[in-house]
LUMVOMAR-409953 format. One record per residue: x, y, z of N, C-alpha, C, O, CB in turn. Coordinates in steps of 0.02 Angstrom, whole numbers, plus 32768, in hexadecimal, padded with zeros to 4 digits. Atoms other than C-alpha are relative to their C-alpha. Glycine has a CB too. Layout:
% LUMVOMAR-409953
n_px n_py n_pz ca_px ca_py ca_pz c_px c_py c_pz o_px o_py o_pz cb_px cb_py cb_pz
X Y Z X Y Z X Y Z X Y Z X Y Z
...
//
This chain:
% LUMVOMAR-409953
n_px n_py n_pz ca_px ca_py ca_pz c_px c_py c_pz o_px o_py o_pz cb_px cb_py cb_pz
7FEB 8030 8031 7173 92D1 6C7E 7FC4 7FDE 7FDF 7FC4 7FD1 7FA2 802D 7FCC 8021
803C 8020 801B 70C8 9281 6C6A 7FDC 802E 7FD0 7FBF 8018 7F9E 7FD2 7FE9 8038
8020 7FD0 802C 7084 9321 6C1D 8023 8003 7FBD 8003 8008 7F89 7FFF 8045 8021
7FD8 7FFD 803E 7112 9323 6B9E 7FED 7FC5 7FD2 7FE7 7FCF 7F95 804B 7FFF 8010
8012 803A 8029 70E5 9273 6B62 7FBA 8008 7FE2 7FAF 7FF3 7FAA 8003 7FBF 802A
8043 7FF3 801A 702E 92A6 6B4F 8002 8030 7FC6 7FDD 8027 7F95 7FD3 801A 8035
7FF9 7FCF 8036 7060 933B 6AE4 801D 7FE0 7FC2 8007 7FEC 7F8A 802B 803C 8017
7FE0 8021 803A 70D0 92D0 6A76 7FD0 7FD2 7FDC 7FD1 7FCE 7F9E 803D 7FD9 8017
8031 802C 8021 7046 9252 6A56 7FD0 8029 7FD5 7FBF 8014 7F9E 7FD8 7FD8 8035
802D 7FD5 8026 6FD4 92DF 6A1E 8023 801A 7FC2 8005 801D 7F8C 7FE7 803B 802C
7FDA 7FE6 8039 705D 9327 69AE 8008 7FCB 7FCB 7FFF 7FD9 7F8F 8045 8019 8017
7FF8 8035 8031 707E 927F 695B 7FBE 7FF1 7FDC 7FBD 7FE3 7FA0 801A 7FC0 8022
8042 800B 801F 6FC3 9268 693D 7FF1 8037 7FCD 7FD9 8029 7F97 7FC9 7FFE 8037
800E 7FC8 802E 6FB4 9315 68EE 802D 7FFE 7FC3 8017 800E 7F8C 8009 8042 8024
7FD2 8007 8039 704E 92F8 6881 7FE5 7FCC 7FD0 7FE5 7FD7 7F93 8047 7FED 8018
801D 8034 802B 6FFF 9258 6840 7FC3 8019 7FDA 7FBB 800A 7F9F 7FEC 7FC4 802A
803C 7FE5 8021 6F5C 92B2 681B 8014 8031 7FC9 7FF7 802F 7F92 7FD2 8024 8034
7FEA 7FCF 8032 6FB6 9340 67C0 801F 7FDF 7FC3 8012 7FF4 7F8B 8031 8031 801F
7FE1 8022 8039 701C 92CA 6755 7FCC 7FDA 7FD6 7FD2 7FD5 7F99 8036 7FCF 8018
8036 8021 8024 6F7F 9268 6728 7FD9 8033 7FD6 7FC7 8026 7F9D 7FD1 7FDC 8030
8022 7FCB 8025 6F28 930B 66F7 802A 8018 7FC4 800F 8028 7F8F 7FF0 803B 802E
7FD4 7FEB 8037 6FC0 933A 668E 7FFD 7FD0 7FC6 7FFA 7FE5 7F8C 8048 8007 8019
8004 8032 8035 6FBA 9297 662E 7FBC 8004 7FDC 7FB9 7FFE 7F9F 800A 7FBA 801C
8043 7FFA 801E 6EFF 92AB 6612 7FFB 803D 7FD3 7FDF 8039 7F9C 7FCA 8003 8037
8001 7FC2 8028 6F14 935E 65D4 8029 7FF8 7FC0 8016 8011 7F8B 801A 803B 8029
7FD5 800A 803A 6FA1 9329 655F 7FDD 7FD4 7FCC 7FE3 7FE0 7F90 8043 7FE2 8015
8024 802C 802E 6F37 929E 6515 7FC8 8025 7FDB 7FB8 8015 7FA1 7FE3 7FC4 8025
8035 7FD8 801F 6EAD 931D 64F2 801D 8037 7FD4 7FF7 8058 7FB0 7FD3 801E 8035
7FE0 7FCE 802A 6F2C 9390 649E 800A 8044 8021 801D 8073 7FFF 7FD8 8009 7FC3
7FF8 7FC1 7FDC 6F32 9418 6523 8046 8003 801F 804E 7FF3 805A 7FC9 8008 8037
7FBA 8000 7FEA 6FEF 9430 6531 800D 8034 8037 8036 8029 8063 802E 800D 7FC6
7FF6 7FCA 7FD0 6FE3 94D2 6595 7FEF 7FE9 8047 8016 7FF3 8076 7FD6 803D 7FEE
8014 8018 7FBE 6F84 9483 6626 802B 7FC6 8016 803B 7FC0 8052 7FB6 7FEC 8000
7FD6 8039 7FEF 6FEC 93E4 661F 8043 8017 801D 805B 7FFC 804F 800C 7FD3 7FC3
7FC0 7FE5 7FE8 708C 9448 6633 7FF8 8020 8045 8024 801A 806F 801C 8033 7FCD
800D 7FDF 7FC0 7040 94AB 66C3 7FF8 7FCD 8038 8011 7FD8 806F 7FC2 802C 7FFA
8009 8034 7FCD 700B 940E 6721 8042 7FE1 8014 804E 7FD4 804F 7FD0 7FCA 7FE6
7FBE 801C 7FF1 70BB 93C6 6713 8029 8032 8029 804B 801F 8058 8026 7FEC 7FC0
7FDC 7FCC 7FDB 7104 946C 674E 7FEA 8002 8049 8013 8006 8076 7FF5 8044 7FDF
801A 7FFE 7FBC 7092 946C 67E7 8015 7FC2 8028 8025 7FC8 8063 7FB4 8005 7FFF
7FEB 803D 7FDD 70BD 93B7 6812 804A 8004 8014 805C 7FF1 804B 7FF4 7FC2 7FD3
7FB9 7FF9 7FF0 7178 93DB 6809 800B 8035 8036 8036 802C 8061 8028 8013 7FC1
7FFA 7FCC 7FCE 7161 9479 6870 7FEC 7FE5 8045 800D 7FF6 8077 7FD4 803C 7FEE
8015 801E 7FC1 7104 9417 68F7 8038 7FD3 801C 8046 7FD5 8058 7FC1 7FD6 7FF6
7FCC 802D 7FE9 7190 9396 68FF 803C 8026 801A 805C 800F 804A 8015 7FD0 7FC8
7FC7 7FD9 7FE7 7216 941B 6914 7FEE 8026 803F 8018 802C 806C 8019 802F 7FCA
8013 7FD8 7FC6 71B5 9484 6991 7FFD 7FD6 8040 8013 7FEC 8075 7FBD 8021 7FF4
8007 802A 7FC5 7190 93F3 6A06 8036 7FCB 8005 8031 7F9D 802E 7FBC 7FDE 7FFF
7FC6 802C 7FFD 7235 9398 69E5 7FEC 7FB7 7FFB 8002 7F8C 8021 8028 800C 8042
8017 8044 800D 71DF 92FD 69A2 801C 7FE9 7FBD 800E 8006 7F89 7FB1 7FFC 8000
7FE2 8019 803D 7242 929A 6925 7FCC 7FDA 7FD6 7FA5 7FB3 7FF1 803D 7FD2 8010
802F 8023 802D 71DF 925F 688E 8017 7FB8 7FF6 8053 7FAA 7FF1 7FFB 8025 7FBC
7FF1 8047 800D 71D6 91A3 6875 8018 7FF9 7FB7 800B 8024 7F8E 7FC2 7FD3 800D
7FE4 800A 8043 722D 915C 67DC 7FC9 7FFD 7FCB 7FD0 8018 7F94 8029 7FC0 7FFE
8037 8003 8031 7187 9135 6787 7FE2 8044 7FF2 7FCB 8052 7FBB 7FC9 7FD0 8019
8018 7FBB 800A 7152 91EA 67A1 8031 8029 7FD8 801C 8052 7FAF 7FF3 8021 8044
7FCE 7FDB 8026 71F6 922E 675E 8000 7FEC 7FB7 8012 8014 7F8B 8046 7FF5 801E
8002 8017 8044 71DF 91C5 66C2 7FC4 801B 7FDA 7FC1 8016 7F9D 7FFF 7FB4 7FFE
803F 7FEB 801F 7134 9211 66A1 8004 8043 7FDC 7FD6 8054 7FB7 7FCB 8003 8034
7FFB 7FBF 8021 7173 92BC 6666 8048 800C 7FEA 8076 7FEE 8004 7FE8 8038 802E
7FBE 7FED 801A 7204 9308 6605 801F 8034 802E 7FFF 8066 8040 7FFB 801B 7FB7
7FDD 7FD2 7FD3 7283 935F 6673 8011 8042 7FDE 8015 8076 7FFE 803F 7FE0 801C
7FEB 7FC6 8027 72B2 93D8 65E9 7FC7 8030 7FF2 7FCB 806B 8002 8020 7FEA 7FBF
8037 7FD4 8015 720D 941B 65A8 7FC5 8000 8030 7F9A 802C 802C 7FE8 7FEC 7FBB
8036 8002 7FCF 7198 93E8 6636 7FBF 7FE4 7FE6 7F8A 7FED 8005 7FF4 8044 8019
803D 801E 801C 711C 938C 65C8 7FFA 7FB8 8017 802D 7F95 801D 8000 8004 7FB3
8009 8047 7FEF 70D0 92E5 65FC 8011 7FD5 7FC4 8004 7FE7 7F8A 7FB8 7FF2 8017
7FED 802E 8036 7112 9252 6597 7FC5 7FD4 7FEE 7FAF 7FAB 8017 803D 7FD5 8015
8036 802B 801B 7088 9204 652E 801E 7FDD 7FC4 802B 7FFD 7F90 7FBF 802A 7FEE
7FE0 8026 8035 70D0 917A 64C3 7FD3 8000 7FC2 7F98 7FF0 7FC6 800F 7FB7 8017
8026 7FFC 803F 709B 9190 640E 7FE7 8046 7FF2 7FD7 8055 7FB8 7FC7 7FD0 8002
8019 7FBC 800A 7064 9244 6429 803A 8031 7FFD 8040 8057 7FCE 7FCF 8013 8038
7FC7 7FD2 8000 7102 92A2 645A 8041 7FDD 8015 8074 7FFD 801F 7FF3 803A 802F
7FC5 8026 7FEB 717C 9217 648A 8008 7FC1 7FD6 7FD8 7F9F 7FC7 7FFA 7FED 804B
7FEF 803E 8023 71D4 918D 642A 8029 7FD5 802F 8050 7FEE 8057 8027 800F 7FBE
7FDC 802E 7FD6 7217 90F2 647F 802C 7FD4 7FD5 8015 7FB7 7FA3 7FD0 7FD5 802B
7FD1 802C 8022 72B1 9095 6445 801C 7FCF 8033 8031 7FE4 8069 803A 8028 7FDC
7FE5 8032 7FD2 72E8 8FF2 6496 8046 7FED 7FE9 8051 7FDC 7FAF 7FD3 7FC2 8004
7FBB 8014 800D 73A3 8FCE 64A0 800B 7FBC 801F 800E 7FB5 805C 8033 8035 801C
7FFD 8044 7FE8 73B8 8F13 64AD 8041 7FF2 8026 8041 7FD2 805B 7FFA 7FCF 7FC6
7FBF 800E 7FE2 7472 8F10 64D8 8006 801D 8047 801D 7FFB 8075 8038 801C 7FD4
7FFA 7FE0 7FBF 746A 8F8B 6568 7FC1 7FF9 802B 7FC0 800F 8064 8011 8049 7FF7
8040 8009 7FDE 73B6 8F5E 6598 7FE5 8041 801C 7FD3 8046 8056 8007 7FCD 8039
801C 7FC0 7FEC 737C 9011 659C 7FC8 8013 7FD0 7FC8 8001 7F95 8036 8037 8001
8036 7FE3 8028 72DF 9065 655E 8010 804A 7FF9 8018 806D 802B 7FB9 7FF4 8020
7FEE 7FBB 800E 7306 910B 650C 7FC2 8027 7FED 7FA1 8016 7FBC 8037 8005 7FC9
803B 7FD7 800D 727D 918E 6512 8016 8042 7FE0 803B 8068 7FFF 7FD7 800D 8041
7FEF 7FC3 8023 728E 921A 6492 7FC3 802E 7FFE 7F90 801D 7FDF 801A 7FF1 7FB8
8038 7FD1 7FFD 721E 92B0 64B3 7FFF 802B 7FC0 8030 802D 7F9B 8006 802E 803E
8006 7FD6 803B 71E0 9326 642C 802D 803E 8004 803A 805D 7FD1 7FB7 8016 7FF6
7FD3 7FC6 7FF9 7251 93AF 6473 8048 7FEE 7FEE 8073 801A 7FE7 7FFE 801B 8047
7FBD 8015 8012 72EB 9346 6447 8026 7FDF 8039 805A 7FC1 802E 8027 8039 7FE8
7FE0 801E 7FC6 7318 930B 64F6 7FF7 7FB4 7FFF 7FC0 7F9B 7FF2 7FE4 801E 8042
8002 8048 7FFF 7342 9252 6503 8016 7FE7 8045 8049 7FFC 805F 802C 7FE2 7FC8
7FF1 801B 7FBE 7340 91F0 65A6 7FFC 7FB4 7FFC 7FCF 7F98 7FDC 7FCF 801B 8036
8000 8049 8000 736B 9139 65C2 7FF2 7FE4 8045 800B 7FFE 8077 8042 7FE5 7FE6
8010 8023 7FC2 7325 90C6 6648 800E 7FB7 7FF7 7FFF 7F9B 7FC2 7FB7 800D 8015
7FF5 8048 8001 7359 9015 6671 7FBE 7FDB 8003 7F8E 7FF2 8022 802F 7FEB 803A
803C 802A 7FFA 72D8 8F8C 665A 8013 7FBA 8011 7FE8 7F8F 8018 7FD8 8002 7FBE
//
């Protein structure tokens, strides 16, 4: 059981590193590598049965696998009545999160 917790900590650390690299690659305009980093992070989470945190799930588009960079490939709309932030990706997928 103790070994399993050690493995999970390593997996969460690597997922964080991969998502950070994906955002950095996307900011530099390298979409191919950004998409690959997100793919590897999602693959790690499924292989080791580690659920991604909400902040990590918000960092990439579930549909196209690209990291969300506001102003570059994502638009944000705030809905005052329902208190949700709507993120519209360049692929057309729209996701809402409560704020």
